[in-house]
N, C-alpha and C positions, 0 to 999 in steps of 0.2 A: 413375389414368387409364392406359389401355393403348393409347395411340395410336402407330401406327408413324409414322415421321417422314420416310421417303423410301427411296431405294434407291441403291446404288452403280451405276456404269456396268455392272458385271458382273451386276447384278440382286440382289445380296445385300442384305438389309435392314440399315439402319443401326441402331445401338443404340437401345433405347427410352429414354424420358425417365428420368432418374435419380430424380426425386422428383415426386410429384403436388402441384401448388400447392393451398394451402388456399383455402377460400371467401373468406377475408379478403384473401388475395393476389390472387385473381381479381377481386374487387370493386375493389381498388386499380388493377389493370391496366386494367380497363374504364374506371374514372373518369379516370385519368391520360391514357390514350390518347384517350378521347372529348373531354376538356377541351382537350387539345392540338389535336385535329382541329377543334373548334369555333373556337378562337382563330385557327388557321391559315387556315381558310376565311373567317372574318370578315375577316381581313386582305386576302384576295383579293376578296371580294364587296363590300367597302365602296366599291371603285372603281365597280362597276356600280350600286350603290344611289345614289351621288352623281353619276351620269353627266352630268346636265345642268350641274351646277356645275363638274365637271371640264372639260367642253367649253368653258365660258365662260372659265375660267382659263388653260387650256393649249392649246386648239385653237380660238381665236376665228375666226369666219367670218361674212360677210354671208349666206351660204347656211346656214340653220339645219339643213337636212337633212345637208349636208356636215359641219357641226360635229358632229352626232350620229354620223354614220358614222365620223368620225375618232376619236371617243371609243371606239366599238365596235371599231375597228381596233386601238386600243391595248389594249383588253380582249383581243382575239383574239391579239395578239402574245404576251402572257403565256401563253396556252394553247398557242400554237405551240411554245414552248420546254419544255413539260412532258415530251414524249418524251425530249428530251436529258437532262433531270433524272432521268427514270425510268432511263435507261441508266447515268448517272453514279452515282446513289444506289442503284440496284438492285445495281450491281457492289459498292459499299461494303457494302450490307446483307447480301449473300451472302458477302462475304469477311471483313468485320470485325464484323458483328453488327447485329441489328435496333435495339437500344436507342440506341447512339451515333449511328447514322445519322439517326434521326428527331430526335435532339437537335440535330444540325446543321441539318436542314431547317427546324425551327421557329425557330431563331435567325436564319437567313438571311431567312425570311419576315418576321419581326418588324422587323428592321432595315430591310429594303427598303420595307415599308409605312410605317413612321414617316418614312422619307426623302421619300416623296411629299408628306407634309404640310409639309415644309420647303422645297420647291422654290418659288422666286419665280415669279410669273405670267408669261405671255408678254408682257404689257404692260410688264414690268420688264426681262426679259432676252432677249426676242425668241424666235427659233427654238430657242435652247438649252433653253427650258423643256420643249417637247414631247419633245425628244431625251432629256433626263434622265428624264422620265416613262417613256418607252419602255424605257430602260435598267433602271429599277427594276422595270418590269413583267417584263422578261426574268428578273431575279433572282427575282421571285416565282414565275414559271413554273418555273424550275429547282427551287426549293424545293418547290413543290407536286408536282412530278414524283416526289419521293422520299417525300412525307409519307403519301399514302394507302396505298401498298403497305406501308410500315413499320408503320403503326398497325393496319391490317387483319390482317397476318400475325402481329404481336405478340400481338393478342388471340386470333386463331384458334389459335395454337400453345400457348396456355395453356388453351384450352377443351376440355372433354370432347366427343367426337364427337357425342353425342346432343344437345348444347346449342350446337353451334358456330354455327348459324344465328342463334339467339337472342342469344348473346353478341356476335357480330360486327355484328348489326343496329344496335347502339348507335353504331358507327362511321358507318354510313349516316345515321342520325338526326342525328348530329353535323354532317354536311355541311349539312343543313337548319338545324341550330342556328347555324352560322356566319352564314347568311343572316338568320336571325331576330335574332341579336345585332347585326348591322349595322343593321337597321331600328330596334331598340330604342335604340341609341346615337344614331342620327340623330334620332329623335323626341325623345329627351331633350335633345339639343343645340338643336333647334328651339324647345323649350319654354323653355329657359333663356337663349337668345340671340335678340335681336330679328332679324326676318327679313332686314333689309338688312345687318346686321352678320354674320349667318350666311352670306349670299351672298358677302360681302366677304372674311371671314377665318374665320368659325366652322366652316365645313366642314372645315377642316384638323384640328380637334380629334379627330374619330374616327380619323384616320390616326395621330396622335401617341399615342392611347390604346394602340396596339400595343405600345409599350414596356412598359406595365404588364402587358398580357396575356402578353407574352413572359416577363416575370419569373415570373408565376404558373405558366405552363406548364413552364418549366425547373425550377422548384422541385418541381412534382409529378412530372415525368418522371425527375428525378435520384434519386428514391426507388425507382425500379424496378430490378429486376435483369434480366439478359439473358434472352431467350427460352430456356426449357428445351430446346426442339428444337434451337436453334442451339448451345447448350452441349454437347449430346450429340454433335452432328455434329463440333464442333470437337475435343472430347475424343477422338473416334474418328479424327481426321485426315481427314474426308471432306467438308470444305467444297470448293467448286468453285474451281479455279485461274483460270478465265476464265468467269464466269457469263454474260456477254453472248454469247460464242461458243457456249457449251453450250446456251443457251436456243434458239438457232437450229438446232442440230444434234441435240439430244437426240431419241431416237426418238419420233415422234408429236407432237412439240412444234409443228412448223409448222402442222398442222391445228388444234391447240388454240389457238394464237395467233390464227389466222384467225377461229375461232369466238368467242374472247374479244373480238376487236376489233369485229367486225360484229354478231354474234349477241347479245352481252351489252352491251358498252360503247356501241356505236352506238345501241342502243335506249334504254338507261337515260339516257344523257347528253342526247340531244335531247329526250326527254320531260321530263327534269328542268329544263332551261333554258327550255323552252317553258312549263312550268307556273309557274315563278317569275320569270324575267327577262322573258320575253315577256308574261306577265301584268302585270308591273310597268310595262313600257314601253307596252303597249297601253292601259292605264288612264290613264297620265299623258299619253300622246301623242294618238292619234286620238280617244280618248273624252273627253279634256279634263277629267278628274276632278281635283278639288282634291288637291294633293300629300299633305297630311296624312291625308286620307281614304284615299288609296291605300295609304299606309304602314301605317295601322292595319288595313286589310283584309288586306294581305299578312302582317302580323304575326300576326293571329289565325289565318289559314289555315295559315301556316308552323308556328306553335307546336302547333296541333292535329295537323297531319299528321305531325309527328315521331313520334307514337305509332303511326301506320300502319306505319312501317318496322320497328318492333320486333315488331308483331303478325305481319307477313309473314315476318320472319326466323324467328320461333318456329314459324310454320306450315310453313315450308320444312323444318324438322327432321323433320316427320312425312311430308310429301307429296313431298319432293324439291325440288331447286332449279329444275328446268326448268318445272314447271307454273305457278308464279306469274309467271315471266317471259313465257311464251307467252300466258297469260290477259291480262296487263297490256298487252302489245304489240297483241294482237288487239283488245282493248277500245279502245285508243287510236286505232286506225284508224277505228273507228265513232264515237267520241265527241269527237274533237279539234275538228272544225269546229263541231258543235252546241253544245259547251260555250262556245267563244269567241263564237259568235253570241248565245248567252244572256247572256254577260257584257256584250256590247255593247248589247243591248237594255235591260238593267237599269241599266247605267252612265250612259248618256246617251240616253234614249229619244227626246228632242226632236230630237237630231242624226240619229238613224236615221229618224225620221219625215220630216225635211226632205230627207234624201238620197233617200227614196222619192218624196215629193211633188214635189220640184224637182231632178231629176237634172241633173248638170253635164256639158256637152259642150263641148269646145274644138276650134276649127278655126284653121288658119293655115299659112303657109309654113314649111317646115323645122320642123315641130312635133314635136320630140324633146326629151327631157329627160335630162341626164347628171347623176346625183346627186353625182358626184365633181368636177364643174366648179365653180370659184369663181364664174364668170360664164357664163351660158348663151349659146349661139351665136345665138339668135333670140329675138324678142319673144314668140313662142308658147311657147318653152321656158321663158322667165322666168315666164310665167303658170302653167305646169305646176309650176314650182318653188314658187310662192306657194300653189297649191292643195295641194301635198304638205305644205308647212309647216303649213297650216291643218288638215290631216287630212281633206280633202274628196275623196271618190272622183270620178273623172271618166272620160269616154270621149273619144277623139280621132277627128276626121274632118272633111274639108272643107278648102278652101284660103283662105277668107275669114278675116280677123282678127276672129273672133267668139267670144264666150263666152256660151253659152246656159245659162240657169239655169231649169229648168222651161219655162214658156212665154215667159219674157222673154229678150231678146237684147241683148248689150252689145258695143260696138266698143272693143277695148282697144288699137288700133294707135297712138293718140295719147298713151297713158299714159307719163309720165316715170318714170325709175328711182326718184325719191324718194318718189312718192306711189302707185306702182302697187299694192303689196300692200294699203295702206289702202283704196284705191278698190275693189279686187276684194272685200275683206272687206265693205265697205259694200254692194256689189251683192248679195252673198250674204245679208247680214242683211236686206236689203229683200225677199228672197224666203223669209224664215222661218228662216234659219240663225242659230244662237246660239253665239257663240264664248267666252262667259264660262265660267270654270272652274266645274264643277258639283259639288255635294255631293248624291249621291242620297239619297232618303228612306230611313229605317231599314229598311223591308221590302226595298227593293232592295239595300241594303248586305248584309243577311243572305243574300239570294239570291246575290249575287256571291261572298260568302265560301263559301257552299255549293258553288258551281260551282268555285271555286278548290280546295276540298277534294276534289272529284272528280278534278281534275288531280293533286293531292297523292297520292291513292290510286293513280292510274295510275303515278305515279312510284315509289311504295313497292312496288308489285307487281313492277316491273322492276328495282328497286335494292336492296330490303330484304335479299335473300339473297346478294347478289353477292360480298361479301367472303369468305363461307364457300365459295361455289362456286369462285371463282378460287384460293383456297388449296388446295382439293381437286383442282383440275385439274392442278397442276404439282408435280413432285418437290421436296422440301424444300431440296435443295442449291442449286437455281437458282430457287427460288420467288419471291424478291423481284424478280429481274430478269424472270422469265418472265411474271409477272402485271402488273408495272408497265408494261412496254413496250406491250402492246396496250391496256391501260386508258388510258394517257395519250396514246397516238396517237388513240384514239377520242374521249376526252374533250377532248383538245387541239384536234383539227381538226374532227371532226364536231360536237362540242358547243360548243367555244370560239368557233368562227366563226359559230355560229347567229345571235346577235344582229345581227352585221354582214350576213350573207347575207339573213336575213329582212327586215331594214330596207331593204336594197337592192332586194329583190323588191317590197316595198310601195311604195318610191319610184318604181320603174319602172312599176308597174301602176296606181298610184293607188287600190289596194284594200287596206284595212287588214287584211284576212284572208288575203291571197295569200301572205304569208310562211310560213303554216302548211304550205304544200305541201312545203317543205323538210323539216320534221319528218316529215310523212306519208311521204315517199319513203324517208327513211333508216330509219324504223321498219318499213316494209313489207319492205324488203330484209333488215333484221335479223331480222324474224320468220321468214323463210324459212330463214336461216342457223341460228337457234336451234332451229327445229323439226328441222332436219337434223342438227345437230352436237352438241347437248347431250344428255347421258345421261339417260334416264328412270329412274323408280323412286326408292327412298329414297337419301339422301345416302350417298356412299361416299368413303373415303380414296383417295388417288391409287393406292396399291398394290392396292387391292381392285377398282378400276374399270378396265376395258379401254378406255381412251380411244383407244388406237391404232386399234382396228378398228371400234368401234361407230359406227353412223350413226343412232342412235336420236334 
């Protein structure tokens, strides 16, 4: 392999790699890096997969929407600390090496995840329970901030240039693999543990499994040697003394970081979380599909879509990194809403029919709804809270205390706190609404899986080549820091807060599809940035591409 590895500040190339890795060594690199990535993302995603049970255990509230929002807020906190982890572990990765840095990150992640499974519930220790959960989420976020950059760079720096997209695509597929593994473990636990016991304590087992996965990951990664690119830089004495500072001051890097943040990460992360987590919460929540059916559908779609990332990564080695990302982003703008409309129509057609045949309108004094309030300030607000919890879309208008369902009208002013929701649900059911958990027929299930696969393909187009692209965008001496910082700011804030923001928009509007506008807006802006800032043409190493001046 004759890959250049970077340049000094004076522009002189650093020494080439001393020895080309064998095919066996590269296979071990890909397997160990991918397995570790799967385990680490499993640790992070198990929290979202078990969101409802996490809420009941650590964030109990009479306001079901608030309870879910608090869970997603805890989810977002972990993402919020990813940029700090990127700075910390990026510094260590560029100073001390790729291998030992992501050994530390996977250890931190495994310990923090297992810790969540050991926290007593809020019913036992009160407010201390959610506080401890948040602290563990912070540790997970710090660890994840160092994991992706380390694994992606480690594989990329072993790969020959003509196969870099293909080899690194296994890292992207492994992120989906972590989500798939979390679902597999949850399904297995549900099958082995009675439902009431799983809700009471069995949900903790998937968290405790992290200790086993940590042991496997450490065993595999300890077999690896340091990246040959880093070894050559270290031997030449050309590692960066301050990678964080140099990442911000290196010629052309501010533009590259901006493009990486909005044109790459902003696009890929919002599409990814919309495809998988929004799909999960949409089916479980507003569509009221039976939980095990949802898990099996997401498992099938996730497992199949893993292959898409590898296909796209390999394709990008021929056509370049820009084309798949632009195609995926553009297609997402056209397909996002139609795909979710199709999923809704197939998942619970009776609910869709009821909403069309008997639309709901609410009127009353001070008719506003605050999803973050434990108790709403008006009777009308409490009615909106109940409708939101039931997943029923509504319109607001008028001053009388009236709930109109189709042609029928109901006065809610005299309803007491204890029986209000049950009475409203009964009124809705009298007008054709059905709130039983649904298991769609097989044909509908296959259709839903097919639509989820469309989302998986959109995600693969915008994500499959990213590890190779980010590696090629930055000089080797500051590569770990330079790619990790924009990646984890984008993934941490634009993507990590997506479930919270989307759920809040849905709660405020009463429209189960309105949260998709957040994804649409981020992707639309990111598409413009990618079109302007990403280099066109075949893949190029950093030294060969003039990233400083191109506006391709």
